[in-house]
C-alpha positions in Angstrom: 16.8 -30.1 -0.5 14.4 -31.7 2.1 13.9 -30.0 5.4 12.6 -31.3 8.7 11.4 -29.9 12.1 13.9 -30.4 14.9 12.1 -29.4 18.1 15.3 -30.2 20.1 16.7 -27.0 18.4 14.2 -24.8 20.1 16.1 -21.6 21.1 15.5 -21.5 24.9 17.9 -18.6 25.3 15.7 -16.4 23.0 12.5 -17.5 24.6 13.9 -17.0 28.1 15.1 -13.5 27.4 11.7 -12.6 25.9 9.9 -14.0 28.9 12.1 -12.0 31.3 11.5 -8.8 29.3 7.7 -9.4 29.3 7.7 -9.8 33.1 9.9 -6.8 33.6 7.6 -4.8 31.2 4.6 -5.7 33.3 6.3 -4.4 36.4 7.3 -1.2 34.6 3.7 -0.6 33.3 2.5 -1.2 36.8 4.9 1.4 38.1 3.8 3.8 35.4 0.2 3.2 36.4 1.2 3.6 40.1 -0.3 0.3 41.2 1.5 0.8 44.5 -0.7 3.7 45.6 -4.0 2.9 43.8 -6.0 -0.1 42.5 -4.7 -1.6 39.3 -6.0 0.4 36.3 -7.8 -1.2 33.3 -4.7 -0.5 31.2 -2.5 -2.5 33.6 -4.9 -5.4 33.7 -5.2 -5.4 30.0 -1.4 -5.3 29.7 -1.2 -8.5 31.7 -3.6 -10.1 29.3 -1.7 -8.9 26.3 1.6 -10.1 27.7 0.2 -13.6 28.6 -1.6 -14.1 25.3 1.4 -12.7 23.5 3.7 -15.4 24.9 1.1 -18.1 24.0 1.0 -16.6 20.5 4.8 -16.8 20.3 4.8 -20.5 21.3 1.9 -21.3 18.9 3.6 -19.7 15.9 6.9 -21.4 16.8 5.1 -24.7 16.8 3.8 -24.1 13.3 5.8 -24.5 10.1 6.8 -21.0 9.0 6.8 -22.2 5.3 3.2 -23.2 5.7 2.3 -19.7 7.2 4.1 -18.0 4.3 2.0 -19.8 1.7 -0.8 -17.4 2.5 1.4 -14.3 1.9 -1.1 -13.0 -0.7 -3.9 -13.2 1.8 -1.8 -11.4 4.4 -1.1 -8.6 1.9 -4.7 -8.2 1.0 -5.9 -8.2 4.7 -3.2 -5.7 5.4 -4.4 -3.3 2.7 -8.0 -3.7 3.7 -7.3 -2.9 7.4 -5.2 0.2 6.4 -8.0 1.5 4.2 -10.7 0.7 6.7 -8.8 2.7 9.5 -8.7 5.7 7.2 -12.4 5.4 6.3 -14.0 4.5 9.7 -11.2 4.5 12.2 -11.4 6.4 15.5 -9.7 9.8 15.4 -7.5 10.6 18.4 -5.2 13.7 18.7 -5.6 14.4 15.0 -4.6 10.9 14.0 -6.6 8.0 12.8 -4.8 4.8 13.8 -7.3 2.6 15.6 -10.1 0.3 14.6 -12.6 -0.4 17.4 -15.5 -2.9 17.4 -17.8 0.2 17.8 -16.5 1.4 14.4 -18.3 -1.6 12.9 -21.5 -1.0 14.9 -20.6 -3.5 17.7 -21.2 -1.8 21.0 -20.7 -2.8 24.6 -17.1 -4.2 24.0 -14.2 -1.8 24.1 -11.7 -3.6 21.9 -9.5 -2.2 19.2 -6.5 -2.9 17.0 -3.9 -0.7 15.4 -3.5 -1.8 11.8 -0.2 -0.1 11.3 1.3 -2.4 13.9 0.0 -5.5 12.2 1.5 -4.2 9.0 4.9 -5.0 10.4 4.4 -8.7 10.8 2.4 -8.9 7.6 5.2 -7.2 5.7 7.8 -9.5 7.1 5.8 -12.5 5.9 4.8 -11.3 2.4 8.1 -9.7 1.6 10.0 -12.7 2.7 7.9 -15.0 0.5 8.0 -12.7 -2.5 11.7 -12.2 -2.3 12.2 -15.9 -1.8 10.2 -16.7 -5.0 12.4 -14.3 -7.0 15.7 -14.5 -4.9 17.7 -15.5 -8.0 16.5 -12.4 -9.7 16.4 -10.0 -6.8 19.0 -7.7 -8.5 16.8 -7.4 -11.5 15.6 -3.8 -11.6 12.0 -4.8 -12.4 11.8 -7.3 -9.5 13.5 -4.9 -7.1 11.1 -2.2 -8.2 8.1 -4.5 -7.6 9.4 -5.3 -4.1 9.7 -1.6 -3.2 6.2 -1.0 -4.7 4.7 -3.8 -2.6 6.2 -2.3 0.5 5.6 1.3 -0.5 1.8 1.1 -0.8 1.2 0.2 2.9 3.9 2.7 4.0 2.0 5.5 2.1 -1.3 4.4 3.7 0.3 4.5 7.2 1.8 7.9 6.5 -1.6 9.3 5.7 -3.0 8.3 9.1 -0.4 9.8 10.0 2.0 7.5 11.8 5.6 8.4 11.0 7.1 5.9 13.4 5.2 2.9 12.0 6.0 3.9 8.4 9.7 4.3 9.3 9.6 0.9 11.1 8.1 -0.9 8.1 10.6 0.8 5.8 13.4 -0.5 8.0 12.0 -4.0 7.7 12.2 -3.7 3.9 15.8 -2.4 4.1 16.9 -5.2 6.5 15.3 -7.9 4.3 16.9 -6.5 1.2 20.3 -6.7 2.9 19.6 -10.3 3.9 18.6 -11.0 0.3 22.1 -9.7 -0.8 20.8 -6.9 -3.0 23.7 -5.5 -5.1 25.6 -2.7 -3.4 25.1 -0.5 -6.5 21.4 -0.2 -5.8 22.1 0.6 -2.1 24.6 3.3 -3.1 22.1 4.7 -5.6 19.4 4.8 -2.9 21.7 6.7 -0.5 22.8 9.1 -3.3 19.2 9.9 -4.0 18.3 10.1 -0.3 20.8 12.8 0.5 19.4 15.6 -1.6 15.9 14.7 -0.5 16.9 15.1 3.2 18.6 18.4 2.4 15.5 19.7 0.6 13.2 18.7 3.5 15.5 20.5 5.9 15.5 23.6 3.7 11.7 23.4 3.3 11.2 23.0 7.1 12.9 26.4 7.6 11.2 28.0 4.6 8.2 30.2 4.8 6.0 29.5 3.0 6.9 25.8 2.8 7.0 24.2 -0.6 6.2 20.6 0.1 6.7 19.5 3.7 3.3 20.9 4.9 1.6 18.6 2.4 3.7 15.5 2.9 4.2 15.6 6.7 1.6 18.1 8.0 1.4 16.5 11.4 5.0 15.7 12.0 6.6 18.9 10.8 5.7 20.8 14.0 7.4 18.1 16.1 10.5 18.2 14.0 10.6 22.0 14.2 10.2 21.9 18.0 12.9 19.3 18.2 15.3 21.6 16.5 14.3 24.5 18.7 12.4 23.5 21.9 12.1 27.2 22.9 9.9 27.8 19.9 7.0 25.9 21.5 7.6 24.9 25.1 4.2 23.3 25.4 4.9 20.9 22.5 8.3 20.1 24.0 6.8 19.4 27.5 6.4 15.7 27.0 10.0 15.2 25.9 11.3 17.5 28.6 9.4 15.5 31.3 11.0 12.3 29.9 14.5 13.8 29.9 14.0 15.0 33.5 12.8 11.6 34.7 15.8 9.8 33.2 18.1 12.5 34.6 16.6 12.0 38.1 17.6 8.3 38.1 21.3 9.1 37.8 23.5 6.0 38.1 21.5 3.4 39.9 18.0 4.9 40.0 15.6 6.0 42.7 14.1 2.5 43.2 11.0 0.7 42.0 7.8 2.8 42.2 9.9 5.8 43.2 9.7 7.9 40.1 9.0 11.6 41.1 8.7 13.1 37.7 5.4 13.1 35.8 5.7 11.7 32.3 2.7 11.7 29.9 2.1 8.4 28.1 4.7 6.8 30.4 3.3 3.3 30.1 3.8 3.1 26.3 5.6 5.7 24.3 7.9 6.8 27.2 8.3 3.7 29.3 12.1 4.1 29.0 11.9 7.2 31.0 10.4 5.2 33.9 13.1 2.7 33.6 15.7 5.4 33.7 14.1 7.1 36.7 13.7 4.0 38.8 16.8 2.0 37.8 19.2 4.6 36.5 21.9 4.3 33.9 22.7 0.8 35.1 19.2 -0.4 34.7 18.9 1.2 31.2 22.0 -0.6 30.1 20.8 -3.9 31.4 17.5 -3.7 29.7 19.1 -2.6 26.4 21.6 -5.4 26.7 18.8 -8.0 27.1 17.0 -6.6 24.0 20.4 -6.7 22.2 20.6 -10.4 23.0 17.1 -11.0 21.5 18.1 -9.1 18.3 21.4 -11.0 18.2 19.7 -14.3 18.5 17.4 -13.4 15.6 20.3 -12.5 13.4 22.2 -15.7 14.5 19.2 -17.8 13.5 19.0 -15.9 10.2 22.7 -16.5 9.5 22.5 -20.2 10.4 19.2 -20.9 8.6 19.5 -23.3 5.7 16.3 -22.1 4.3 16.4 -18.7 2.4 12.8 -17.9 3.4 13.7 -18.5 7.0 16.7 -16.3 6.8 14.6 -13.4 5.6 11.9 -13.9 8.3 14.5 -13.9 11.1 16.4 -10.9 9.7 13.3 -8.9 9.2 12.2 -9.5 12.8 15.6 -8.6 14.2 15.7 -5.4 12.2 12.2 -4.5 13.4 13.0 -5.0 17.1 16.4 -3.2 16.8 14.9 -0.2 15.0 12.0 0.2 17.3 14.3 0.0 20.4 16.6 2.6 18.9 13.9 5.1 18.0 12.1 4.6 21.4 15.2 5.3 23.4 16.2 8.3 21.1 12.7 9.8 21.5 12.7 9.3 25.3 16.1 11.0 25.6 15.3 13.8 23.2 17.8 12.7 20.6 15.0 12.3 18.0 11.6 14.1 17.5 8.7 12.6 19.4 7.3 9.9 17.0 5.3 7.8 19.5 6.8 4.3 19.2 6.7 1.5 21.8 9.7 -0.3 23.4 9.4 -4.0 22.3 8.2 -6.4 24.9 8.0 -3.7 27.6 5.6 -0.9 26.6 1.9 -1.4 26.9 -0.2 -1.9 23.8 -1.9 -5.1 22.7 -1.3 -4.8 18.9 2.4 -4.0 19.5 3.0 -6.9 21.9 1.1 -9.4 19.8 2.8 -8.7 16.5 6.3 -8.6 18.2 5.6 -12.0 19.9 4.3 -13.5 16.7 7.4 -12.3 14.8 9.6 -13.9 17.5 7.6 -17.1 17.1 8.5 -17.1 13.4 12.1 -16.8 14.3 11.9 -19.7 16.7 10.2 -21.7 14.0 13.0 -20.9 11.6 15.5 -22.0 14.2 13.9 -25.5 14.5 14.1 -26.2 10.8 17.1 -27.9 9.3 18.0 -30.0 6.3 17.1 -33.6 6.4 19.7 -36.2 5.7 19.1 -38.8 3.0 19.6 -41.5 5.7 16.9 -40.1 8.0 13.3 -41.4 7.9 
């Protein structure tokens, strides 16, 4: 089948909702940085740059043919592994984690610019998994092919876990799961995976409460304390402080919020990992629902484009992007409300963070590109 680009099919609804979320995100970052009482911080200024360039990146990727981009899936995979290895070797260590690569890490001084390779893994994984599954989609239920797909995704996930970054590794894992669903993997493999997962979770829970631990302190040395505190906040109030501040801020907003720039509760890392707490404090329950509804529309548009796509590769790209945005939103909100342990994950389109904004916007650009591709009639030139 021959396909053509139909620019009249550009999804203005998806683009418009993303733009509104970006603008709202800039306002929320400004509130978190208290630009109403002090000069705009460097972080706020950089966020405006990230948001503006991110929107341009989205339009640029949308204009490109997604099939052309995916031709370089091997290059993307190689670059992904190189970046993840480099961050472990020469990356900057902050709060006992090594997640950032700065220009100074390569001996370039005078410019404070860095990237978070684990964030770029998400867009890279969407591309190379989509292309690989597309090449073998007729044999995707072959156990060897399925095992190779899991292996390709598993190597970057392990490298991310070593940093450690549990949130990023879980997000990339969700991308894999979403794309396998879109590829119509047999339910027998899904059931087998869940059957194997249950005893693993039970063992990890047992090991968490075991002294001495058997395995958890080796596999998740950084995250286990957060998980333990989540189960029992009284065991370490200092470690629970950040989550408690977030919960108090959301609670203070009640139904309609205290108003823009009127948050009265200090929340650490409020411009990125806990931006939802600022939304809750200033716009209340109603504001939170509106924001989540807008993100839901974005996710829904991604899945609608995936469902309507006449190109199997495009279907995988759109589904993977929708799954990524939905999962990140779910985890961010759960962390901010204390429903999940603190994992440090951004709220798509709203939280500060150049790497996060850029890869999310690039992924949406791929979805828009998919939406503008349709089959070409034999009667068309």
